[in-house]
Short mmCIF file of the C-alpha atoms (twelve columns), coordinates in Angstrom:
data_MODEL
# 
_entry.id   MODEL 
# 
loop_
_atom_site.group_PDB 
_atom_site.id 
_atom_site.type_symbol 
_atom_site.label_atom_id 
_atom_site.label_alt_id 
_atom_site.label_comp_id 
_atom_site.label_asym_id 
_atom_site.label_seq_id 
_atom_site.Cartn_x 
_atom_site.Cartn_y 
_atom_site.Cartn_z 
_atom_site.pdbx_PDB_model_num 
ATOM 1   C CA . MET A 1   -22.097 4.521  54.428 1 
ATOM 2   C CA . GLU A 2   -19.968 7.563  55.176 1 
ATOM 3   C CA . LYS A 3   -19.753 10.340 52.596 1 
ATOM 4   C CA . PRO A 4   -16.250 11.080 51.311 1 
ATOM 5   C CA . GLU A 5   -14.758 14.410 52.294 1 
ATOM 6   C CA . ILE A 6   -14.778 16.944 49.480 1 
ATOM 7   C CA . LYS A 7   -11.699 19.125 49.228 1 
ATOM 8   C CA . VAL A 8   -12.206 22.649 47.894 1 
ATOM 9   C CA . LEU A 9   -9.494  23.350 45.325 1 
ATOM 10  C CA . TYR A 10  -10.500 26.913 44.440 1 
ATOM 11  C CA . SER A 11  -12.627 29.359 46.378 1 
ATOM 12  C CA . ASN A 12  -15.410 31.380 44.776 1 
ATOM 13  C CA . SER A 13  -13.155 34.401 45.166 1 
ATOM 14  C CA . ASP A 14  -10.237 32.648 43.393 1 
ATOM 15  C CA . ILE A 15  -12.457 31.748 40.452 1 
ATOM 16  C CA . SER A 16  -14.114 35.166 40.277 1 
ATOM 17  C CA . ASN A 17  -10.754 36.958 40.330 1 
ATOM 18  C CA . ARG A 18  -9.355  34.716 37.610 1 
ATOM 19  C CA . ILE A 19  -12.414 35.248 35.411 1 
ATOM 20  C CA . LYS A 20  -11.988 39.033 35.813 1 
ATOM 21  C CA . HIS A 21  -8.351  38.699 34.791 1 
ATOM 22  C CA . ILE A 22  -9.251  36.624 31.730 1 
ATOM 23  C CA . ALA A 23  -11.952 39.137 30.724 1 
ATOM 24  C CA . ASN A 24  -9.463  41.972 31.063 1 
ATOM 25  C CA . ASP A 25  -6.981  40.101 28.834 1 
ATOM 26  C CA . ILE A 26  -9.699  39.780 26.201 1 
ATOM 27  C CA . LYS A 27  -10.588 43.491 26.438 1 
ATOM 28  C CA . VAL A 28  -6.921  44.436 26.037 1 
ATOM 29  C CA . LYS A 29  -6.319  42.062 23.125 1 
ATOM 30  C CA . TYR A 30  -9.360  43.148 21.108 1 
ATOM 31  C CA . SER A 31  -10.295 46.745 20.460 1 
ATOM 32  C CA . SER A 32  -13.843 47.929 21.102 1 
ATOM 33  C CA . ASN A 33  -14.358 47.900 17.311 1 
ATOM 34  C CA . ASP A 34  -13.392 44.233 16.951 1 
ATOM 35  C CA . GLU A 35  -16.322 41.899 16.550 1 
ATOM 36  C CA . ILE A 36  -16.036 39.042 19.035 1 
ATOM 37  C CA . VAL A 37  -18.089 35.859 18.937 1 
ATOM 38  C CA . ILE A 38  -18.118 33.653 22.012 1 
ATOM 39  C CA . VAL A 39  -18.865 30.003 21.210 1 
ATOM 40  C CA . GLY A 40  -19.749 28.076 24.350 1 
ATOM 41  C CA . LEU A 41  -19.606 24.283 24.412 1 
ATOM 42  C CA . LEU A 42  -22.695 23.090 26.252 1 
ATOM 43  C CA . ASN A 43  -23.575 21.898 28.781 1 
ATOM 44  C CA . GLY A 44  -20.551 22.419 30.972 1 
ATOM 45  C CA . CYS A 45  -19.639 25.903 29.805 1 
ATOM 46  C CA . PHE A 46  -22.821 27.799 30.552 1 
ATOM 47  C CA . ILE A 47  -22.045 29.203 34.037 1 
ATOM 48  C CA . PHE A 48  -18.410 29.987 33.224 1 
ATOM 49  C CA . THR A 49  -19.471 31.598 29.922 1 
ATOM 50  C CA . SER A 50  -22.117 33.770 31.589 1 
ATOM 51  C CA . ASP A 51  -19.662 34.913 34.273 1 
ATOM 52  C CA . LEU A 52  -17.012 35.654 31.650 1 
ATOM 53  C CA . VAL A 53  -19.199 37.660 29.246 1 
ATOM 54  C CA . ARG A 54  -20.544 39.810 32.090 1 
ATOM 55  C CA . GLU A 55  -16.965 40.756 32.944 1 
ATOM 56  C CA . ILE A 56  -15.987 41.516 29.332 1 
ATOM 57  C CA . ASP A 57  -18.560 44.314 29.343 1 
ATOM 58  C CA . ARG A 58  -18.759 45.086 25.633 1 
ATOM 59  C CA . ASP A 59  -20.909 44.102 22.714 1 
ATOM 60  C CA . LEU A 60  -20.431 40.434 21.954 1 
ATOM 61  C CA . LYS A 61  -22.213 37.813 19.965 1 
ATOM 62  C CA . ILE A 62  -22.762 34.589 21.841 1 
ATOM 63  C CA . ASP A 63  -23.629 31.212 20.389 1 
ATOM 64  C CA . PHE A 64  -23.458 27.653 21.633 1 
ATOM 65  C CA . MET A 65  -22.634 24.196 20.362 1 
ATOM 66  C CA . THR A 66  -23.558 20.882 21.891 1 
ATOM 67  C CA . VAL A 67  -20.877 18.320 21.188 1 
ATOM 68  C CA . SER A 68  -20.000 14.958 22.638 1 
ATOM 69  C CA . SER A 69  -17.135 12.547 22.504 1 
ATOM 70  C CA . TYR A 70  -18.199 10.588 25.562 1 
ATOM 71  C CA . GLY A 71  -21.437 8.907  24.475 1 
ATOM 72  C CA . ASP A 72  -22.656 7.051  27.555 1 
ATOM 73  C CA . LYS A 73  -19.142 6.448  28.905 1 
ATOM 74  C CA . MET A 74  -16.940 8.334  31.383 1 
ATOM 75  C CA . GLU A 75  -13.982 8.509  28.952 1 
ATOM 76  C CA . SER A 76  -13.788 10.237 25.593 1 
ATOM 77  C CA . SER A 77  -14.162 7.929  22.611 1 
ATOM 78  C CA . GLY A 78  -12.219 10.324 20.382 1 
ATOM 79  C CA . VAL A 79  -15.166 10.498 17.962 1 
ATOM 80  C CA . ILE A 80  -16.843 13.914 17.953 1 
ATOM 81  C CA . ASP A 81  -20.602 14.156 17.556 1 
ATOM 82  C CA . ILE A 82  -22.000 17.668 16.896 1 
ATOM 83  C CA . LYS A 83  -25.518 17.577 18.293 1 
ATOM 84  C CA . MET A 84  -26.176 21.334 17.892 1 
ATOM 85  C CA . ASP A 85  -24.105 23.636 15.689 1 
ATOM 86  C CA . ILE A 86  -23.660 27.408 15.922 1 
ATOM 87  C CA . SER A 87  -26.109 29.585 14.008 1 
ATOM 88  C CA . ILE A 88  -23.897 32.692 13.712 1 
ATOM 89  C CA . ASP A 89  -21.708 33.146 10.632 1 
ATOM 90  C CA . ILE A 90  -18.173 33.419 12.069 1 
ATOM 91  C CA . LYS A 91  -16.358 34.164 8.813  1 
ATOM 92  C CA . ASP A 92  -13.836 36.996 9.343  1 
ATOM 93  C CA . LYS A 93  -14.791 37.343 13.030 1 
ATOM 94  C CA . ASN A 94  -12.753 36.929 16.214 1 
ATOM 95  C CA . VAL A 95  -13.966 33.739 17.845 1 
ATOM 96  C CA . ILE A 96  -13.317 32.494 21.368 1 
ATOM 97  C CA . ILE A 97  -14.342 28.917 22.138 1 
ATOM 98  C CA . VAL A 98  -15.335 28.623 25.817 1 
ATOM 99  C CA . ASP A 99  -15.467 25.321 27.686 1 
ATOM 100 C CA . ASP A 100 -15.375 24.260 31.309 1 
ATOM 101 C CA . ILE A 101 -12.750 21.492 31.319 1 
ATOM 102 C CA . ILE A 102 -10.092 20.261 28.933 1 
ATOM 103 C CA . ASP A 103 -9.719  16.552 29.494 1 
ATOM 104 C CA . THR A 104 -8.005  14.611 26.693 1 
ATOM 105 C CA . GLY A 105 -8.147  17.651 24.410 1 
ATOM 106 C CA . ASN A 106 -9.732  15.574 21.626 1 
ATOM 107 C CA . THR A 107 -13.046 17.403 21.584 1 
ATOM 108 C CA . LEU A 108 -11.499 20.873 21.603 1 
ATOM 109 C CA . CYS A 109 -9.004  19.990 18.878 1 
ATOM 110 C CA . GLU A 110 -11.745 18.660 16.630 1 
ATOM 111 C CA . ILE A 111 -14.081 21.591 17.338 1 
ATOM 112 C CA . LYS A 112 -11.216 24.008 16.674 1 
ATOM 113 C CA . LYS A 113 -10.538 22.350 13.291 1 
ATOM 114 C CA . TYR A 114 -14.257 22.389 12.502 1 
ATOM 115 C CA . LEU A 115 -14.649 26.089 13.351 1 
ATOM 116 C CA . GLU A 116 -11.432 26.977 11.465 1 
ATOM 117 C CA . SER A 117 -13.115 25.566 8.353  1 
ATOM 118 C CA . LYS A 118 -15.677 28.388 8.720  1 
ATOM 119 C CA . LYS A 119 -12.817 30.915 8.170  1 
ATOM 120 C CA . PRO A 120 -12.848 33.074 11.308 1 
ATOM 121 C CA . LYS A 121 -10.395 35.982 11.431 1 
ATOM 122 C CA . HIS A 122 -8.951  34.660 14.686 1 
ATOM 123 C CA . LEU A 123 -9.797  31.630 16.840 1 
ATOM 124 C CA . GLU A 124 -8.823  31.085 20.484 1 
ATOM 125 C CA . ILE A 125 -9.772  28.732 23.280 1 
ATOM 126 C CA . CYS A 126 -10.678 29.653 26.851 1 
ATOM 127 C CA . CYS A 127 -11.250 27.014 29.517 1 
ATOM 128 C CA . LEU A 128 -11.813 27.119 33.244 1 
ATOM 129 C CA . LEU A 129 -9.914  23.949 34.188 1 
ATOM 130 C CA . ASP A 130 -7.231  21.920 32.455 1 
ATOM 131 C CA . LYS A 131 -6.557  18.252 33.206 1 
ATOM 132 C CA . LYS A 132 -3.150  18.116 31.498 1 
ATOM 133 C CA . GLU A 133 -2.447  14.648 32.853 1 
ATOM 134 C CA . LYS A 134 -5.290  13.267 30.689 1 
ATOM 135 C CA . ARG A 135 -4.006  14.798 27.447 1 
ATOM 136 C CA . LYS A 136 -2.488  12.621 24.768 1 
ATOM 137 C CA . LYS A 137 1.000   13.812 23.850 1 
ATOM 138 C CA . LYS A 138 0.259   14.434 20.146 1 
ATOM 139 C CA . LYS A 139 -2.946  16.344 21.039 1 
ATOM 140 C CA . ARG A 140 -1.075  18.614 23.440 1 
ATOM 141 C CA . TYR A 141 0.203   20.723 20.538 1 
ATOM 142 C CA . CYS A 142 -3.041  20.768 18.556 1 
ATOM 143 C CA . CYS A 143 -4.685  23.096 21.043 1 
ATOM 144 C CA . LYS A 144 -2.749  26.281 21.601 1 
ATOM 145 C CA . LEU A 145 -4.625  27.101 24.740 1 
ATOM 146 C CA . LEU A 146 -4.937  30.676 25.829 1 
ATOM 147 C CA . TRP A 147 -6.450  32.034 29.008 1 
ATOM 148 C CA . ILE A 148 -6.691  28.693 30.738 1 
ATOM 149 C CA . CYS A 149 -7.961  29.438 34.201 1 
ATOM 150 C CA . MET A 150 -6.320  27.644 37.104 1 
ATOM 151 C CA . PRO A 151 -4.625  24.612 35.559 1 
ATOM 152 C CA . ARG A 152 -4.082  21.615 37.859 1 
# 
């Protein structure tokens, strides 16, 4: 059986340059005195998150959540299961949720609502890739996505 050809959509250089740009946007938006908490959504976010925080180059707090809406399927069920919650108190802090891919948007919308209930000062979302074609129309407006890297 012949292996299918894999098409490279973005080079390492493209991704690295975009991550630097995103990090610079964050540094400009928040002063060096602003407390920033990065909340990575495992497992997919870990490489993107590590690349991003190295480029931000300032004191940050980093925490992770493990969430699922897929179960054992390839499509989101729409039901969010928090398997591991953050341990940092985010009340009155600037929080950036970091994920690798936005698919339907269901998980991010629910996580955003959940984290908003913890009363952060400011809450934003940063993702590497965006699959807009998979998003449900009503969910499109729930997530006001900022710093989305390389949408397709």
